[in-house]
Biopython code that builds the backbone (N, CA, C, O; Angstrom):
import numpy as np
from Bio.PDB.StructureBuilder import StructureBuilder

atoms = [
    (1, "MET", "N", (0.924, -1.009, 0.121)),
    (1, "MET", "CA", (0.169, -0.120, -0.235)),
    (1, "MET", "C", (0.998, 1.092, -0.091)),
    (1, "MET", "O", (2.102, 1.030, 0.449)),
    (2, "ILE", "N", (0.429, 2.364, -0.625)),
    (2, "ILE", "CA", (0.944, 3.460, -0.393)),
    (2, "ILE", "C", (0.184, 4.930, -0.032)),
    (2, "ILE", "O", (-0.919, 5.130, -0.542)),
    (3, "PHE", "N", (0.641, 5.716, 0.643)),
    (3, "PHE", "CA", (0.338, 6.845, 1.151)),
    (3, "PHE", "C", (-0.417, 7.824, -0.204)),
    (3, "PHE", "O", (-0.233, 7.689, -1.414)),
    (4, "GLY", "N", (-1.095, 8.584, 0.356)),
    (4, "GLY", "CA", (-1.751, 9.436, -0.875)),
    (4, "GLY", "C", (-2.173, 10.899, -0.412)),
    (4, "GLY", "O", (-2.393, 10.950, 0.798)),
    (5, "ARG", "N", (-2.327, 12.033, -1.056)),
    (5, "ARG", "CA", (-3.305, 13.152, -0.658)),
    (5, "ARG", "C", (-4.310, 13.370, -1.674)),
    (5, "ARG", "O", (-4.052, 13.638, -2.848)),
    (6, "VAL", "N", (-5.264, 13.265, -1.266)),
    (6, "VAL", "CA", (-6.384, 13.883, -2.172)),
    (6, "VAL", "C", (-6.466, 15.072, -2.757)),
    (6, "VAL", "O", (-7.060, 15.827, -1.988)),
    (7, "ARG", "N", (-6.193, 15.555, -3.637)),
    (7, "ARG", "CA", (-6.415, 16.846, -4.400)),
    (7, "ARG", "C", (-7.602, 17.554, -4.897)),
    (7, "ARG", "O", (-7.787, 18.770, -4.922)),
    (8, "GLY", "N", (-8.553, 16.396, -5.378)),
    (8, "GLY", "CA", (-9.972, 16.709, -5.873)),
    (8, "GLY", "C", (-10.478, 15.740, -6.456)),
    (8, "GLY", "O", (-9.965, 14.629, -6.327)),
    (9, "VAL", "N", (-11.682, 15.944, -7.291)),
    (9, "VAL", "CA", (-12.611, 14.936, -7.790)),
    (9, "VAL", "C", (-12.345, 15.109, -9.468)),
    (9, "VAL", "O", (-12.276, 16.158, -10.108)),
    (10, "ALA", "N", (-12.229, 13.801, -9.917)),
    (10, "ALA", "CA", (-12.390, 13.370, -11.223)),
    (10, "ALA", "C", (-13.956, 13.352, -11.769)),
    (10, "ALA", "O", (-14.683, 12.447, -11.361)),
    (11, "ILE", "N", (-14.354, 14.102, -12.464)),
    (11, "ILE", "CA", (-15.917, 13.835, -13.120)),
    (11, "ILE", "C", (-16.000, 12.851, -14.407)),
    (11, "ILE", "O", (-15.397, 13.107, -15.449)),
    (12, "SER", "N", (-16.682, 11.877, -14.257)),
    (12, "SER", "CA", (-16.692, 11.303, -15.673)),
    (12, "SER", "C", (-18.041, 10.714, -15.713)),
    (12, "SER", "O", (-18.547, 9.856, -14.989)),
    (13, "THR", "N", (-18.509, 11.365, -16.716)),
    (13, "THR", "CA", (-20.083, 10.963, -17.113)),
    (13, "THR", "C", (-20.132, 9.768, -17.845)),
    (13, "THR", "O", (-21.263, 9.282, -17.811)),
    (14, "LEU", "N", (-19.037, 8.882, -18.724)),
    (14, "LEU", "CA", (-19.113, 7.672, -19.078)),
    (14, "LEU", "C", (-17.958, 6.654, -18.485)),
    (14, "LEU", "O", (-16.744, 6.854, -18.452)),
    (15, "LYS", "N", (-18.610, 5.637, -18.080)),
    (15, "LYS", "CA", (-17.098, 5.290, -17.341)),
    (15, "LYS", "C", (-17.903, 3.565, -17.693)),
    (15, "LYS", "O", (-18.994, 3.420, -18.244)),
    (16, "TYR", "N", (-17.073, 2.533, -17.234)),
    (16, "TYR", "CA", (-17.253, 0.995, -17.519)),
    (16, "TYR", "C", (-18.440, 0.779, -16.640)),
    (16, "TYR", "O", (-18.474, 1.354, -15.552)),
    (17, "PRO", "N", (-19.270, 0.117, -16.960)),
    (17, "PRO", "CA", (-20.447, -0.030, -16.381)),
    (17, "PRO", "C", (-20.781, -0.546, -14.860)),
    (17, "PRO", "O", (-21.731, -0.235, -14.141)),
    (18, "ASP", "N", (-19.737, -1.397, -14.621)),
    (18, "ASP", "CA", (-19.443, -1.654, -13.205)),
    (18, "ASP", "C", (-19.116, -0.503, -12.260)),
    (18, "ASP", "O", (-19.189, -0.608, -11.036)),
    (19, "LEU", "N", (-18.800, 0.457, -12.823)),
    (19, "LEU", "CA", (-18.037, 1.349, -12.032)),
    (19, "LEU", "C", (-18.828, 2.637, -11.799)),
    (19, "LEU", "O", (-18.459, 3.674, -11.247)),
    (20, "ALA", "N", (-20.328, 2.236, -12.504)),
    (20, "ALA", "CA", (-21.425, 3.524, -12.008)),
    (20, "ALA", "C", (-21.530, 3.575, -10.758)),
    (20, "ALA", "O", (-21.563, 2.498, -10.162)),
    (21, "GLY", "N", (-21.608, 4.733, -10.051)),
    (21, "GLY", "CA", (-22.049, 5.293, -8.829)),
    (21, "GLY", "C", (-20.331, 5.180, -7.804)),
    (21, "GLY", "O", (-20.175, 5.433, -6.610)),
    (22, "CYS", "N", (-19.495, 4.812, -8.616)),
    (22, "CYS", "CA", (-18.068, 4.760, -7.743)),
    (22, "CYS", "C", (-17.793, 6.232, -8.125)),
    (22, "CYS", "O", (-18.067, 6.848, -9.155)),
    (23, "ARG", "N", (-17.092, 6.660, -6.847)),
    (23, "ARG", "CA", (-16.490, 8.165, -6.973)),
    (23, "ARG", "C", (-14.945, 8.182, -7.516)),
    (23, "ARG", "O", (-14.093, 7.446, -7.017)),
    (24, "LEU", "N", (-14.704, 8.969, -8.441)),
    (24, "LEU", "CA", (-13.483, 8.950, -8.576)),
    (24, "LEU", "C", (-12.405, 10.499, -7.988)),
    (24, "LEU", "O", (-12.691, 11.651, -8.315)),
    (25, "LEU", "N", (-11.503, 10.222, -7.325)),
    (25, "LEU", "CA", (-10.526, 11.161, -6.913)),
    (25, "LEU", "C", (-9.345, 11.354, -7.605)),
    (25, "LEU", "O", (-8.775, 10.437, -8.196)),
    (26, "VAL", "N", (-8.867, 12.706, -7.560)),
    (26, "VAL", "CA", (-7.547, 12.973, -8.046)),
    (26, "VAL", "C", (-6.353, 12.879, -7.142)),
    (26, "VAL", "O", (-6.327, 13.894, -6.445)),
    (27, "VAL", "N", (-5.310, 12.039, -6.857)),
    (27, "VAL", "CA", (-4.644, 12.023, -5.654)),
    (27, "VAL", "C", (-3.277, 12.222, -6.174)),
    (27, "VAL", "O", (-2.844, 11.904, -7.282)),
    (28, "GLN", "N", (-2.513, 12.946, -4.947)),
    (28, "GLN", "CA", (-0.855, 12.633, -5.065)),
    (28, "GLN", "C", (-0.378, 11.638, -4.526)),
    (28, "GLN", "O", (-0.533, 11.595, -3.305)),
    (29, "PRO", "N", (0.263, 10.638, -5.090)),
    (29, "PRO", "CA", (1.081, 9.887, -4.244)),
    (29, "PRO", "C", (2.192, 10.625, -3.477)),
    (29, "PRO", "O", (2.733, 11.668, -3.843)),
    (30, "LEU", "N", (2.481, 9.841, -2.222)),
    (30, "LEU", "CA", (3.311, 10.247, -1.286)),
    (30, "LEU", "C", (4.216, 9.097, -0.930)),
    (30, "LEU", "O", (3.809, 7.944, -0.784)),
    (31, "ASN", "N", (5.801, 9.581, -0.765)),
    (31, "ASN", "CA", (6.834, 8.692, -0.185)),
    (31, "ASN", "C", (6.452, 8.541, 1.281)),
    (31, "ASN", "O", (5.466, 9.026, 1.837)),
    (32, "SER", "N", (7.859, 7.426, 2.052)),
    (32, "SER", "CA", (7.411, 7.441, 3.440)),
    (32, "SER", "C", (7.732, 8.804, 4.109)),
    (32, "SER", "O", (7.742, 8.786, 5.340)),
    (33, "LYS", "N", (7.989, 9.956, 3.506)),
    (33, "LYS", "CA", (8.624, 11.050, 4.606)),
    (33, "LYS", "C", (6.866, 12.009, 4.259)),
    (33, "LYS", "O", (6.650, 13.099, 4.790)),
    (34, "LEU", "N", (6.109, 11.509, 3.570)),
    (34, "LEU", "CA", (5.033, 11.924, 2.981)),
    (34, "LEU", "C", (5.089, 13.513, 2.129)),
    (34, "LEU", "O", (4.394, 14.516, 2.290)),
    (35, "GLU", "N", (6.045, 13.276, 1.332)),
    (35, "GLU", "CA", (6.531, 14.104, -0.032)),
    (35, "GLU", "C", (5.780, 13.734, -1.385)),
    (35, "GLU", "O", (5.536, 12.564, -1.680)),
    (36, "PRO", "N", (5.529, 14.516, -1.963)),
    (36, "PRO", "CA", (4.825, 14.219, -3.410)),
    (36, "PRO", "C", (5.826, 13.112, -4.190)),
    (36, "PRO", "O", (7.054, 13.108, -4.108)),
    (37, "VAL", "N", (5.007, 12.183, -4.961)),
    (37, "VAL", "CA", (5.940, 11.339, -5.661)),
    (37, "VAL", "C", (5.132, 11.281, -7.145)),
    (37, "VAL", "O", (3.992, 10.822, -7.207)),
    (38, "GLY", "N", (5.646, 11.652, -8.003)),
    (38, "GLY", "CA", (5.370, 11.478, -9.561)),
    (38, "GLY", "C", (4.292, 12.334, -9.843)),
    (38, "GLY", "O", (4.294, 13.414, -9.253)),
    (39, "SER", "N", (3.343, 12.079, -10.641)),
    (39, "SER", "CA", (2.389, 12.907, -10.975)),
    (39, "SER", "C", (1.006, 12.629, -10.276)),
    (39, "SER", "O", (0.970, 11.750, -9.414)),
    (40, "LEU", "N", (-0.083, 13.297, -10.586)),
    (40, "LEU", "CA", (-1.171, 13.327, -10.022)),
    (40, "LEU", "C", (-1.978, 11.980, -10.966)),
    (40, "LEU", "O", (-2.006, 11.808, -12.185)),
    (41, "GLN", "N", (-2.567, 11.180, -9.877)),
    (41, "GLN", "CA", (-3.238, 10.035, -10.517)),
    (41, "GLN", "C", (-4.831, 9.707, -10.025)),
    (41, "GLN", "O", (-5.212, 10.103, -8.924)),
    (42, "VAL", "N", (-5.646, 9.018, -10.851)),
    (42, "VAL", "CA", (-7.144, 9.045, -10.102)),
    (42, "VAL", "C", (-7.320, 7.749, -9.734)),
    (42, "VAL", "O", (-6.865, 6.727, -10.247)),
    (43, "ALA", "N", (-8.191, 7.934, -8.575)),
    (43, "ALA", "CA", (-8.385, 6.394, -7.565)),
    (43, "ALA", "C", (-9.764, 6.648, -7.491)),
    (43, "ALA", "O", (-10.345, 7.726, -7.619)),
    (44, "VAL", "N", (-10.257, 5.439, -7.253)),
    (44, "VAL", "CA", (-11.307, 4.645, -7.129)),
    (44, "VAL", "C", (-11.455, 5.161, -5.474)),
    (44, "VAL", "O", (-10.587, 4.912, -4.637)),
    (45, "ASP", "N", (-12.540, 5.814, -5.218)),
    (45, "ASP", "CA", (-12.897, 5.968, -3.698)),
    (45, "ASP", "C", (-13.565, 5.135, -3.097)),
    (45, "ASP", "O", (-14.744, 5.163, -3.448)),
    (46, "VAL", "N", (-13.274, 4.218, -2.155)),
    (46, "VAL", "CA", (-13.685, 2.633, -1.613)),
    (46, "VAL", "C", (-14.296, 3.692, 0.162)),
    (46, "VAL", "O", (-15.228, 3.239, 0.826)),
    (47, "VAL", "N", (-13.588, 4.962, 0.575)),
    (47, "VAL", "CA", (-13.727, 5.251, 1.799)),
    (47, "VAL", "C", (-14.571, 6.926, 2.237)),
    (47, "VAL", "O", (-14.610, 7.503, 3.324)),
    (48, "GLU", "N", (-15.033, 7.235, 1.183)),
    (48, "GLU", "CA", (-15.588, 8.286, 1.238)),
    (48, "GLU", "C", (-14.708, 9.459, 1.592)),
    (48, "GLU", "O", (-15.093, 10.413, 2.269)),
    (49, "ALA", "N", (-13.433, 9.313, 1.059)),
    (49, "ALA", "CA", (-12.240, 10.528, 1.174)),
    (49, "ALA", "C", (-12.977, 11.878, 0.842)),
    (49, "ALA", "O", (-14.011, 12.034, 0.192)),
    (50, "GLY", "N", (-12.169, 12.825, 1.464)),
    (50, "GLY", "CA", (-12.333, 14.222, 1.083)),
    (50, "GLY", "C", (-11.248, 14.887, 0.624)),
    (50, "GLY", "O", (-10.225, 14.221, 0.776)),
    (51, "GLU", "N", (-11.096, 15.815, 0.182)),
    (51, "GLU", "CA", (-10.169, 16.967, -0.313)),
    (51, "GLU", "C", (-9.112, 17.163, 0.670)),
    (51, "GLU", "O", (-9.316, 17.853, 1.669)),
    (52, "GLY", "N", (-8.066, 16.634, 0.459)),
    (52, "GLY", "CA", (-6.838, 16.955, 1.615)),
    (52, "GLY", "C", (-6.722, 15.876, 2.606)),
    (52, "GLY", "O", (-5.809, 15.969, 3.426)),
    (53, "ASP", "N", (-7.529, 14.846, 2.650)),
    (53, "ASP", "CA", (-7.200, 13.660, 3.584)),
    (53, "ASP", "C", (-5.968, 12.539, 3.078)),
    (53, "ASP", "O", (-5.727, 12.006, 1.995)),
    (54, "LEU", "N", (-5.472, 12.490, 4.128)),
    (54, "LEU", "CA", (-4.106, 11.579, 3.625)),
    (54, "LEU", "C", (-4.655, 10.398, 3.901)),
    (54, "LEU", "O", (-5.157, 10.168, 5.001)),
    (55, "CYS", "N", (-4.611, 9.439, 2.830)),
    (55, "CYS", "CA", (-5.000, 8.072, 2.648)),
    (55, "CYS", "C", (-4.140, 6.882, 2.251)),
    (55, "CYS", "O", (-2.984, 7.091, 1.883)),
    (56, "VAL", "N", (-4.520, 5.920, 2.291)),
    (56, "VAL", "CA", (-3.785, 4.515, 1.998)),
    (56, "VAL", "C", (-4.500, 3.940, 0.949)),
    (56, "VAL", "O", (-5.675, 3.611, 1.115)),
    (57, "MET", "N", (-3.821, 3.754, -0.303)),
    (57, "MET", "CA", (-4.077, 3.161, -1.367)),
    (57, "MET", "C", (-3.637, 1.795, -1.755)),
    (57, "MET", "O", (-2.556, 1.267, -1.492)),
    (58, "ALA", "N", (-4.534, 1.356, -2.352)),
    (58, "ALA", "CA", (-3.934, -0.194, -3.202)),
    (58, "ALA", "C", (-3.828, -0.419, -4.767)),
    (58, "ALA", "O", (-4.752, -0.005, -5.468)),
    (59, "ARG", "N", (-2.974, -0.919, -5.224)),
    (59, "ARG", "CA", (-2.629, -0.989, -6.855)),
    (59, "ARG", "C", (-2.685, -2.066, -7.333)),
    (59, "ARG", "O", (-2.366, -2.964, -6.553)),
    (60, "SER", "N", (-3.031, -2.437, -8.544)),
    (60, "SER", "CA", (-2.968, -3.213, -9.654)),
    (60, "SER", "C", (-4.188, -4.066, -8.946)),
    (60, "SER", "O", (-5.072, -3.407, -8.398)),
    (61, "ARG", "N", (-4.280, -5.600, -8.934)),
    (61, "ARG", "CA", (-5.413, -6.244, -8.644)),
    (61, "ARG", "C", (-6.186, -5.827, -7.303)),
    (61, "ARG", "O", (-7.409, -5.757, -7.182)),
    (62, "GLU", "N", (-5.182, -5.555, -6.277)),
    (62, "GLU", "CA", (-5.552, -5.395, -5.058)),
    (62, "GLU", "C", (-6.825, -3.969, -5.069)),
    (62, "GLU", "O", (-7.854, -3.908, -4.395)),
    (63, "ALA", "N", (-6.413, -3.172, -5.853)),
    (63, "ALA", "CA", (-7.036, -2.249, -5.956)),
    (63, "ALA", "C", (-8.796, -2.472, -6.491)),
    (63, "ALA", "O", (-9.788, -2.068, -5.884)),
    (64, "ALA", "N", (-8.757, -3.246, -7.814)),
    (64, "ALA", "CA", (-9.931, -3.832, -8.059)),
    (64, "ALA", "C", (-10.559, -4.807, -6.881)),
    (64, "ALA", "O", (-11.782, -4.662, -6.870)),
    (65, "LEU", "N", (-10.273, -5.411, -6.247)),
    (65, "LEU", "CA", (-10.618, -5.961, -5.393)),
    (65, "LEU", "C", (-11.131, -5.245, -4.034)),
    (65, "LEU", "O", (-11.806, -5.902, -3.241)),
    (66, "ALA", "N", (-10.874, -4.183, -3.829)),
    (66, "ALA", "CA", (-11.738, -3.419, -2.958)),
    (66, "ALA", "C", (-12.882, -2.790, -3.098)),
    (66, "ALA", "O", (-13.522, -2.268, -2.185)),
    (67, "LEU", "N", (-13.250, -2.833, -4.567)),
    (67, "LEU", "CA", (-14.401, -2.279, -4.211)),
    (67, "LEU", "C", (-15.556, -3.152, -4.070)),
    (67, "LEU", "O", (-15.620, -4.215, -4.687)),
    (68, "PRO", "N", (-16.545, -2.716, -3.221)),
    (68, "PRO", "CA", (-17.579, -3.241, -2.342)),
    (68, "PRO", "C", (-18.388, -4.462, -2.888)),
    (68, "PRO", "O", (-18.541, -5.512, -2.264)),
    (69, "ASP", "N", (-18.776, -4.253, -3.859)),
    (69, "ASP", "CA", (-20.064, -5.039, -4.617)),
    (69, "ASP", "C", (-19.665, -5.540, -6.025)),
    (69, "ASP", "O", (-20.460, -6.262, -6.627)),
    (70, "VAL", "N", (-18.382, -5.171, -6.634)),
    (70, "VAL", "CA", (-18.050, -5.831, -7.787)),
    (70, "VAL", "C", (-16.706, -6.845, -7.571)),
    (70, "VAL", "O", (-15.912, -6.399, -6.743)),
    (71, "LYS", "N", (-16.479, -7.625, -7.942)),
    (71, "LYS", "CA", (-15.453, -8.724, -7.928)),
    (71, "LYS", "C", (-14.308, -8.355, -8.617)),
    (71, "LYS", "O", (-13.137, -8.428, -8.243)),
    (72, "PHE", "N", (-14.703, -8.007, -9.517)),
    (72, "PHE", "CA", (-13.274, -7.433, -10.698)),
    (72, "PHE", "C", (-13.617, -6.306, -11.605)),
    (72, "PHE", "O", (-14.660, -6.386, -12.255)),
    (73, "VAL", "N", (-12.873, -5.296, -11.713)),
    (73, "VAL", "CA", (-13.312, -4.357, -12.636)),
    (73, "VAL", "C", (-11.879, -3.957, -13.014)),
    (73, "VAL", "O", (-10.833, -4.301, -12.462)),
    (74, "PRO", "N", (-12.087, -3.027, -14.250)),
    (74, "PRO", "CA", (-10.508, -2.548, -14.661)),
    (74, "PRO", "C", (-10.121, -0.992, -13.950)),
    (74, "PRO", "O", (-10.269, 0.144, -14.400)),
    (75, "VAL", "N", (-9.548, -1.501, -12.611)),
    (75, "VAL", "CA", (-9.234, -0.446, -11.898)),
    (75, "VAL", "C", (-7.676, -0.666, -11.237)),
    (75, "VAL", "O", (-7.267, -1.775, -10.895)),
    (76, "ASP", "N", (-7.046, 0.330, -11.142)),
    (76, "ASP", "CA", (-5.402, 0.378, -11.024)),
    (76, "ASP", "C", (-5.306, 0.967, -9.685)),
    (76, "ASP", "O", (-4.296, 0.660, -9.052)),
    (77, "LEU", "N", (-6.117, 1.719, -9.147)),
    (77, "LEU", "CA", (-5.535, 2.488, -7.867)),
    (77, "LEU", "C", (-7.039, 2.597, -6.847)),
    (77, "LEU", "O", (-8.097, 2.972, -7.353)),
    (78, "ALA", "N", (-6.966, 2.332, -5.831)),
    (78, "ALA", "CA", (-8.145, 2.830, -5.132)),
    (78, "ALA", "C", (-7.904, 3.255, -3.695)),
    (78, "ALA", "O", (-7.158, 2.520, -3.049)),
    (79, "LEU", "N", (-8.319, 4.128, -3.196)),
    (79, "LEU", "CA", (-8.159, 4.469, -1.789)),
    (79, "LEU", "C", (-8.978, 3.476, -0.950)),
    (79, "LEU", "O", (-10.164, 3.221, -1.160)),
    (80, "VAL", "N", (-8.166, 2.903, 0.094)),
    (80, "VAL", "CA", (-8.844, 1.827, 0.708)),
    (80, "VAL", "C", (-8.688, 2.165, 2.162)),
    (80, "VAL", "O", (-8.823, 1.217, 2.935)),
    (81, "GLY", "N", (-8.338, 3.755, 2.851)),
    (81, "GLY", "CA", (-8.118, 4.059, 4.126)),
    (81, "GLY", "C", (-7.910, 5.215, 4.109)),
    (81, "GLY", "O", (-7.408, 5.763, 3.127)),
    (82, "LEU", "N", (-8.338, 6.010, 5.472)),
    (82, "LEU", "CA", (-8.004, 7.141, 5.419)),
    (82, "LEU", "C", (-7.387, 7.302, 6.806)),
    (82, "LEU", "O", (-8.057, 6.967, 7.782)),
    (83, "VAL", "N", (-6.072, 7.826, 6.971)),
    (83, "VAL", "CA", (-5.018, 7.974, 8.160)),
    (83, "VAL", "C", (-5.682, 8.966, 9.253)),
    (83, "VAL", "O", (-5.688, 10.194, 9.166)),
    (84, "ASP", "N", (-6.260, 8.167, 10.338)),
    (84, "ASP", "CA", (-6.649, 8.855, 11.203)),
    (84, "ASP", "C", (-5.405, 9.495, 12.017)),
    (84, "ASP", "O", (-5.579, 10.700, 12.203)),
    (85, "GLU", "N", (-4.270, 9.024, 12.516)),
    (85, "GLU", "CA", (-3.143, 9.372, 13.213)),
    (85, "GLU", "C", (-1.763, 8.370, 12.476)),
    (85, "GLU", "O", (-1.717, 7.158, 12.267)),
    (86, "LEU", "N", (-0.688, 9.507, 12.203)),
    (86, "LEU", "CA", (0.827, 9.006, 12.004)),
    (86, "LEU", "C", (1.711, 9.031, 12.864)),
    (86, "LEU", "O", (2.233, 10.128, 13.067)),
    (87, "GLN", "N", (2.078, 8.114, 13.484)),
    (87, "GLN", "CA", (3.363, 8.656, 14.260)),
    (87, "GLN", "C", (4.836, 8.033, 13.692)),
    (87, "GLN", "O", (5.088, 6.833, 13.806)),
    (88, "VAL", "N", (5.614, 8.826, 13.174)),
    (88, "VAL", "CA", (6.719, 8.720, 12.874)),
    (88, "VAL", "C", (7.895, 8.424, 14.112)),
    (88, "VAL", "O", (8.213, 9.236, 14.981)),
    (89, "ARG", "N", (8.500, 6.885, 13.922)),
    (89, "ARG", "CA", (9.634, 7.022, 14.867)),
    (89, "ARG", "C", (10.783, 7.521, 14.486)),
    (89, "ARG", "O", (10.828, 7.994, 13.351)),
    (90, "PRO", "N", (11.954, 7.543, 15.298)),
    (90, "PRO", "CA", (13.162, 8.337, 15.213)),
    (90, "PRO", "C", (13.936, 7.580, 14.066)),
    (90, "PRO", "O", (14.855, 8.200, 13.531)),
    (91, "ASP", "N", (13.651, 6.271, 13.626)),
    (91, "ASP", "CA", (14.584, 5.591, 13.108)),
    (91, "ASP", "C", (14.037, 5.754, 11.482)),
    (91, "ASP", "O", (14.561, 5.386, 10.431)),
    (92, "GLY", "N", (12.810, 6.437, 11.741)),
    (92, "GLY", "CA", (12.547, 6.899, 9.853)),
    (92, "GLY", "C", (10.911, 6.164, 9.491)),
    (92, "GLY", "O", (10.035, 6.586, 8.736)),
    (93, "GLU", "N", (10.941, 4.735, 10.489)),
    (93, "GLU", "CA", (9.802, 3.929, 10.130)),
    (93, "GLU", "C", (8.602, 4.937, 11.043)),
    (93, "GLU", "O", (8.819, 5.811, 11.882)),
    (94, "PHE", "N", (7.169, 4.363, 10.443)),
    (94, "PHE", "CA", (6.124, 4.895, 10.958)),
    (94, "PHE", "C", (4.940, 3.722, 11.310)),
    (94, "PHE", "O", (4.891, 2.576, 10.865)),
    (95, "ASP", "N", (3.907, 4.452, 12.351)),
    (95, "ASP", "CA", (3.093, 3.518, 12.238)),
    (95, "ASP", "C", (1.708, 4.465, 11.960)),
    (95, "ASP", "O", (1.856, 5.667, 12.179)),
    (96, "PHE", "N", (0.711, 4.125, 11.611)),
    (96, "PHE", "CA", (-0.512, 4.681, 11.171)),
    (96, "PHE", "C", (-1.997, 3.926, 11.675)),
    (96, "PHE", "O", (-2.097, 2.710, 11.842)),
    (97, "THR", "N", (-2.924, 4.744, 11.841)),
    (97, "THR", "CA", (-4.128, 4.194, 12.439)),
    (97, "THR", "C", (-4.960, 4.746, 11.241)),
    (97, "THR", "O", (-4.624, 5.726, 10.576)),
    (98, "LEU", "N", (-6.236, 3.903, 11.018)),
    (98, "LEU", "CA", (-6.982, 3.966, 9.749)),
    (98, "LEU", "C", (-8.146, 4.488, 10.501)),
    (98, "LEU", "O", (-8.394, 4.039, 11.621)),
    (99, "LYS", "N", (-8.814, 5.329, 10.003)),
    (99, "LYS", "CA", (-10.192, 5.796, 10.415)),
    (99, "LYS", "C", (-11.227, 4.833, 9.881)),
    (99, "LYS", "O", (-11.267, 4.273, 8.785)),
    (100, "ALA", "N", (-11.920, 4.779, 10.742)),
    (100, "ALA", "CA", (-13.390, 3.669, 10.075)),
    (100, "ALA", "C", (-13.872, 4.381, 9.333)),
    (100, "ALA", "O", (-14.019, 5.596, 9.473)),
    (101, "GLY", "N", (-14.346, 3.375, 7.974)),
    (101, "GLY", "CA", (-14.863, 3.791, 6.886)),
    (101, "GLY", "C", (-16.050, 2.935, 6.742)),
    (101, "GLY", "O", (-16.394, 2.050, 7.525)),
    (102, "THR", "N", (-16.624, 3.283, 5.686)),
    (102, "THR", "CA", (-18.460, 3.016, 5.461)),
    (102, "THR", "C", (-18.129, 1.507, 4.649)),
    (102, "THR", "O", (-19.068, 0.720, 4.531)),
    (103, "ALA", "N", (-16.670, 1.111, 4.059)),
    (103, "ALA", "CA", (-16.670, -0.069, 3.507)),
    (103, "ALA", "C", (-16.564, -1.573, 4.379)),
    (103, "ALA", "O", (-15.895, -1.874, 5.367)),
    (104, "ARG", "N", (-17.179, -2.071, 3.853)),
    (104, "ARG", "CA", (-17.158, -3.595, 4.795)),
    (104, "ARG", "C", (-16.053, -3.930, 5.301)),
    (104, "ARG", "O", (-16.059, -4.671, 6.285)),
    (105, "TYR", "N", (-14.935, -3.502, 4.792)),
    (105, "TYR", "CA", (-13.628, -4.054, 5.135)),
    (105, "TYR", "C", (-13.370, -3.128, 6.467)),
    (105, "TYR", "O", (-12.552, -3.521, 7.299)),
    (106, "SER", "N", (-13.797, -2.382, 6.584)),
    (106, "SER", "CA", (-13.413, -1.162, 7.674)),
    (106, "SER", "C", (-13.680, -1.626, 9.163)),
    (106, "SER", "O", (-13.455, -0.858, 10.098)),
]
sb = StructureBuilder()
sb.init_structure("model")
sb.init_model(0)
sb.init_chain("A")
sb.init_seg("    ")
for serial, (resi, resn, name, xyz) in enumerate(atoms, 1):
    if name == "N":
        sb.init_residue(resn, " ", resi, " ")
    sb.init_atom(name, np.array(xyz, "f"), 0.0, 1.0, " ", f" {name:<3s}", serial, name[0])
structure = sb.get_structure()
């Protein structure tokens, strides 16, 4: 999983049928120091994140598996958790606590 910060909403009036009703967000991927890495990306929102939220994301097949009602769809990135608390230890490693979400996995 990777960290990301929500930067906005992507509006799509036409998308894969099984993605109907799924919200798409624009997310900035972050490294372990919470610094921006790479370009903005679009992710499916599974936890009802909002702009500015620090989130945890899943990539590849795991992203598609995160969707609550659909078993497999063409999704490459999904927001699967909102970070409620982040503690960075002196050695640079960190622990994070996720907010309770609305998905059945939270």
